[in-house]
N, C-alpha and C positions, 0 to 999 in steps of 0.2 A: 542275639538273644536266644536262650535255650529256654525249653519249656521242660516238661515232665521227662524226666532221665537223660536230659542235655539234648535231647532232639529239638530240631529248629523248628519253628512255625512255619507251615505251608500257606501257601495261597488260600487254601480252602479254611484253612482255621481263621485267617483274618476275614474271608467273606462270611463265614458263619458268625463272627463277631459284630460284623455289620448288619445281617441279617436279625440278629439277635436285638441290637439298639434299634432298628427300624420297627421291628414288630413289638416288642416291648411299648414304643412311644405310640404306635396305632393303637395299642390295648389300651394306653393310659387316654388317648383322646376317647375313645369309644366308652371306657368307663366313667368318662366325665360326661360324656352325652345321655348316658344312662342314669346318672343322679340328677340331670337338670329336668326340669316339669313335672317333677313329683310335689303332690299336694303336702303343705307341712303338718307332719302330726308329732305327738309325743310317745307314741306306741313305737317304740325302736324295733321291734320283732316283726310288727306289719310294714313298717317302712323299708326295714332290710329285706323282708319276703317280695315285698313290691319293687324294688331295686333288681334284686337279684333274677326275677321273672321278665325284664326287659329284655329285648333282643339286643340292644347295645351292650348290655353288662354282660349277657353269655358269649357274643362274638369277641367283645373284649377281653375276657378271661382266656378263651382261646388263643388270641393273638398274644397275649401275656404270656400264656404257658408255653406257645411254640418258642417265643423269645427266650425262655428259661432253657428249653431244650438245644435251641443253638448255641447258646451261651455255654452249656456244657461240653459242647463240641468244641468250642473256640479253645475252654479251659484245657484240652487235653495236650496243647502244645505252648500257648500263651501264656506265661507266669501270669497269675492272679493279681499280680503288683501292678502288671501293665494292662491287662485286659479289664479292670473296674474301673480303672481312672478313665480308661477310652470311653466307658458308659457316660462318663460325664458330658458328653454331647447332647445327651437326652434332655439335660436342664436347659441348653439352649433351645432346644427344639420345643421343649415345653412351654417356655417362656412366649414364644411366636406362635404357636398354637393357640395360648391363653388370651394373647392380645388380638389374634385374627379371629379365632371362631368363638370366643366367649366374653369378648370385650373386657378383657382383664387390663389392668393399667400397669403401665411401664414406669416405674419409679426410679430415682436416682440410686435408691438403695437396691433395688434388684439389679440394675445395671453395675452398680461396685460388686455385689455379689458374684454375678455370673464373670466378671473378670477376674476375681479373685479364685473361683474354680477354675478358669482356663488356665491361668498361672500357676495353680497347684498342680494340674494335669502336666503343664509343662515341665515342671521342676520335677515332678514323679519319673517322667519319659526320660529326662535325660539323668536320672539318678540310677539307672541300670548299669550294674557291675560288668565291665568289659568279660571277667571271666566269669562262668555259671559255677554257683556253689553247688556242693553235692546235695543230692534231693533227700529227705530224711530217710533212712535205711541204707544209704548208699555211702560207701567210703570211697576217698580219692584213689583212683586206679583201677575201679570196678566194683560190683556188688559185694555185701556180704554173704 
């Protein structure tokens, strides 16, 4: 599986993708924690300011941003059509965290939806062409 310019992804790129997924998931949990416990209000700007100033939200945004940076590193060699579906693992983790930490319900529709996401990831992973196609701006046998 070739990435940008035909170079194969190295272990570091796959590790970066894994770190990106974990950091983003931690960020999501912290953002949810920052959103809980706020008093109900109809003043959207006041509510937004109160949300942003919570430590959980600030740290969550930091984790989310670091996840994005690691994702960019992964994209240097991992094709986007492979990297992005790999992040679907976060849907399963989000469901588990939602149930365990926030007492969210696990319905049959959620289970079916998660199974469909997993099936979609498997189908996309198996659909990778055997021979890499030229990158935009590249012609077969070399660069323009």
